C-alpha positions in Angstrom: 112.8 57.1 18.1 111.2 60.4 19.0 107.7 60.5 20.4 104.8 61.3 18.2 103.8 64.9 18.3 100.4 65.9 19.8 97.8 67.0 17.2 97.7 70.8 16.8 94.7 72.6 18.5 91.7 73.3 16.4 91.8 76.5 14.4 89.1 79.1 15.4 86.3 79.5 13.0 83.7 82.2 12.8 80.8 81.3 10.5 78.4 84.1 9.8 80.4 86.8 11.6 79.2 85.6 15.0 82.4 86.8 16.7 81.7 90.4 15.5 78.2 90.1 16.8 79.5 88.9 20.2 82.0 91.7 20.4 79.3 94.3 19.5 77.0 93.1 22.2 79.9 93.0 24.7 81.0 96.5 23.8 77.4 97.9 24.2 77.0 96.2 27.6 80.4 97.5 28.8 79.1 101.0 28.1 76.0 100.2 30.1 78.1 98.9 32.9 80.3 102.0 32.7 77.2 104.2 33.1 76.1 102.3 36.2 79.6 102.7 37.6 79.5 106.4 37.0 76.2 106.7 38.8 77.7 104.9 41.8 80.8 107.2 41.8 78.6 110.3 41.5 76.4 109.4 44.4 79.3 109.1 46.8 80.4 112.8 46.5 76.8 113.7 46.2 76.4 112.8 49.9 79.0 115.4 50.7 77.9 118.1 48.3 74.3 117.9 49.4 75.5 118.3 53.1 73.3 115.4 54.2 74.4 115.9 57.8 72.7 119.3 57.8 69.3 117.8 56.8 66.7 117.3 59.5 65.1 114.0 60.6 63.5 111.9 57.9 65.2 113.7 55.1 68.6 112.7 56.3 67.6 109.1 56.6 65.9 109.0 53.2 68.9 110.6 51.5 71.4 108.2 53.1 69.2 105.2 52.4 68.5 106.2 48.7 72.2 106.8 48.1 73.2 103.5 49.6 70.5 101.6 47.6 71.6 103.4 44.4 75.3 102.6 44.9 74.6 99.0 45.8 72.3 98.5 42.8 74.7 100.2 40.4 77.5 98.0 41.6 75.2 94.9 41.1 74.4 96.0 37.6 78.1 96.4 36.8 78.7 92.9 38.1 75.9 91.5 35.9 77.5 93.2 32.9 80.9 91.8 33.7 79.4 88.3 34.1 77.6 88.5 30.8 80.6 89.6 28.7 82.4 86.4 29.8 79.7 84.4 27.9 80.0 83.2 24.3 83.1 81.0 24.7 81.6 77.5 24.8 83.5 74.6 23.4 82.6 71.1 22.4 84.3 69.8 25.6 82.1 71.9 27.8 79.0 70.6 26.0 79.8 66.9 26.5 80.4 64.5 29.3 80.0 65.8 32.9 80.0 69.4 31.8 76.7 69.2 29.9 74.7 69.7 33.1 75.7 73.3 33.1 74.1 73.9 29.6 71.2 71.4 29.3 69.0 73.7 27.1 71.9 74.3 24.6 72.8 70.7 24.5 69.2 69.7 23.8 68.8 72.4 21.1 72.0 71.2 19.3 71.0 67.5 19.5 67.6 68.3 18.0 69.1 70.1 15.1 71.3 67.3 13.7 71.9 69.2 10.4 74.3 71.3 12.3 76.8 68.4 12.3 77.1 68.5 8.5 76.6 64.8 8.2 79.6 64.0 10.3 77.7 62.9 13.4 74.3 62.4 14.9 74.8 64.1 18.2 77.3 66.0 20.3 78.6 62.8 21.9 78.9 61.2 18.5 80.8 64.2 17.1 83.2 64.2 20.1 83.8 60.5 19.7 84.4 60.8 15.9 86.8 63.7 16.5 88.8 61.7 19.0 88.9 58.8 16.6 90.2 61.0 13.8 92.9 62.4 16.1 93.9 58.9 17.0 94.1 58.0 13.3 96.4 60.9 12.7 98.7 59.9 15.5 98.7 56.3 14.2 99.3 57.3 10.5 102.0 59.7 11.6 103.9 56.9 13.4 103.5 54.6 10.4 104.8 57.3 8.0 107.9 57.9 10.3 108.6 54.1 10.4 108.3 53.8 6.6 110.5 56.9 6.1 113.2 55.4 8.4 113.0 52.1 6.6 113.4 53.8 3.3 116.5 55.8 4.5 118.0 52.6 5.8 117.4 50.8 2.5 118.9 53.6 0.5 121.9 53.7 2.7 122.5 49.9 2.3 121.7 49.6 -1.4 121.8 53.0 -3.1 119.6 53.0 -6.3 121.2 53.6 -9.7 121.2 57.2 -10.8 118.0 58.0 -12.6 116.4 54.6 -12.0 112.7 54.6 -11.0 111.9 53.5 -7.5 108.1 53.2 -7.5 108.3 49.5 -7.8 110.5 49.0 -4.8 108.6 47.6 -1.7 110.2 50.0 0.7 109.3 53.0 -1.4 105.7 51.8 -1.9 105.3 51.3 1.8 106.4 54.9 2.5 104.2 56.4 -0.2 101.1 54.5 1.1 101.9 55.6 4.7 102.2 59.3 3.6 98.9 59.0 1.8 97.2 57.5 4.9 98.6 60.4 7.0 97.3 63.0 4.6 93.9 61.4 4.4 93.7 61.2 8.3 94.6 64.9 8.5 92.0 65.8 5.9 89.4 63.9 8.0 90.3 65.8 11.1 90.0 69.1 9.2 86.5 68.2 8.0 85.3 67.3 11.5 86.9 70.4 13.0 84.9 72.5 10.5 81.7 70.8 11.7 82.8 71.4 15.4 83.4 75.1 14.7 79.9 75.5 13.3 78.4 73.7 16.2 80.4 75.7 18.7 79.4 79.0 17.0 75.7 78.1 17.3 76.2 77.1 20.9 77.9 80.3 21.7 75.1 82.3 20.0 72.5 80.4 22.0 74.5 81.1 25.2 74.7 84.8 24.4 71.0 84.9 23.5 69.9 83.3 26.8 72.4 85.4 28.8 71.2 88.6 27.1 67.5 87.9 27.8 68.3 87.3 31.5 70.6 90.3 31.6 68.1 92.6 29.9 65.5 91.9 32.6 68.0 92.2 35.4 69.5 95.5 34.1 66.0 96.9 33.5 65.2 96.2 37.2 68.5 97.7 38.2 67.8 100.8 36.1 64.4 101.2 37.7 65.8 100.9 41.2 68.7 103.3 40.6 66.3 105.8 39.0 64.0 105.7 42.0 66.9 105.9 44.4 68.3 109.0 42.6 64.9 110.7 42.6 64.5 109.9 46.3 68.0 111.2 47.1 67.3 114.4 45.1 64.0 115.0 46.8 65.3 114.3 50.3 68.6 116.2 49.9 66.9 119.4 48.5 64.1 120.5 50.9 61.8 123.3 49.7 62.9 126.8 50.5 61.7 128.1 53.8 59.6 131.2 54.2 61.6 134.3 55.2 61.9 134.4 58.9 61.3 130.7 59.3 64.3 129.1 60.9 62.5 126.5 63.0 64.4 123.4 63.6 67.5 124.7 61.8 71.1 124.5 63.0 72.9 127.8 62.9 76.6 127.6 63.5 79.5 130.2 63.6 77.2 133.0 62.4 77.7 136.7 63.1 74.3 138.1 63.6 75.3 141.1 65.7 72.9 144.0 65.2 70.6 141.9 63.0 66.9 142.6 62.8 65.3 139.3 63.9 61.9 140.5 64.9 59.1 137.9 64.6 61.7 135.3 63.4 60.6 131.7 64.1 63.5 130.0 66.0 61.3 127.2 67.4 63.5 124.1 68.2 66.5 125.8 66.4 70.1 125.2 67.5 72.4 128.2 67.7 76.0 127.3 68.3 78.9 129.8 68.3 76.5 132.5 67.1 77.1 136.2 67.9 73.7 138.0 68.6 75.2 141.1 70.2 72.7 143.9 69.7 70.3 141.8 67.7 66.6 142.6 67.9 64.6 139.4 68.8 61.4 141.3 69.6 58.5 138.9 69.1 60.7 136.0 68.0 59.6 132.5 68.7 62.3 131.0 70.9 60.4 128.1 72.3 62.6 125.0 72.4 65.7 126.8 71.0 69.1 125.5 72.1 71.9 127.9 72.9 75.5 126.6 72.7 78.3 129.0 73.3 76.2 131.8 71.9 76.7 135.5 72.6 73.3 136.9 73.7 71.9 140.3 72.5 73.1 142.0 75.7 76.7 140.8 74.9 76.8 138.1 77.6 77.4 134.4 77.0 74.5 132.0 77.0 76.3 129.9 79.6 75.9 132.7 82.1 72.1 132.1 82.2 72.0 128.4 82.1 72.7 127.9 78.4 69.9 130.2 77.2 69.5 133.7 75.9 65.7 133.8 76.4 66.0 135.7 79.7 68.5 138.1 78.2 66.7 139.2 75.1 64.9 141.8 77.1 68.1 143.1 78.8 69.2 145.3 76.0 68.8 148.9 77.2 66.1 150.6 75.2 66.6 154.3 74.2 65.0 156.7 76.7 62.6 159.3 75.3 63.5 162.6 77.2 59.9 163.7 76.9 58.5 160.7 78.7 58.0 161.3 82.4 59.5 164.9 82.3 57.7 167.6 84.3 56.0 170.3 82.3 57.8 173.5 82.2 56.2 176.6 83.8 55.7 179.6 81.7 55.6 182.8 83.8 55.8 185.1 80.8 59.4 186.0 81.3 62.1 185.4 79.0 
């Protein structure tokens, strides 16, 4: 004889449209998570666009630190959203036995509100026990109905009833009818308990979402504040105020052609000039204190390496135009010509 089939899994129920509510909250939070992910992705190229390497001292450190904090916090926020959207799938099995320790508040809430069990049980444990008993009754009734059906077929094969003769009074037929009725009653009982379980699970899932949302709301608010401050810090550090004209102190000037440039009174204090062409440039009165010269062509056309990696001693070597009237002897006028 074939083995009794296992009871079918419970059908999903959605009292009050809770599934639609869960999906709406999840969709909204996915958008929030996507926004945080976009912030993280924008900060990465922002490091390059802002040319952080060209920033001086503390601004470079602040920009890098702010970008790192912003990216890390945005990533954390996206993870929080991903964790939250997995909530709202509690089942009766997770709320009973050894699993209940994971959701003590939800279990206590459901047990306090016994009306949620629709009169089918007094607690979660009682509901689980009654459901298991109902399933066992279905299995038992199903086996009895199969045995009664097999006995009825054997009886009919041995003594076929007369055509048109009633069979309700035959013991074998009555046994089969009673077994079928018990099976139908057991299945109806399972259906009723499953409806109660579906209602309890929906309330449990709503409570889980509520608790998770309250926690996620505070966590995401904190992440939003940190990311906002990080972006403001990055923007401030990566965009220093415009310097006054002629103020190049502390700057790094690379691969620039400044030949013949008018650089009088320019502040080059602690500046770095690398691969710069200053041929013929006028540095009269310029502040060159602490300037670094790397492979630079000095105003007289010579390389900075020729004077010990500096052009300071060569800025005065540009020949100045000679005034023909300066130092000339006065002409004598003898009245001739």
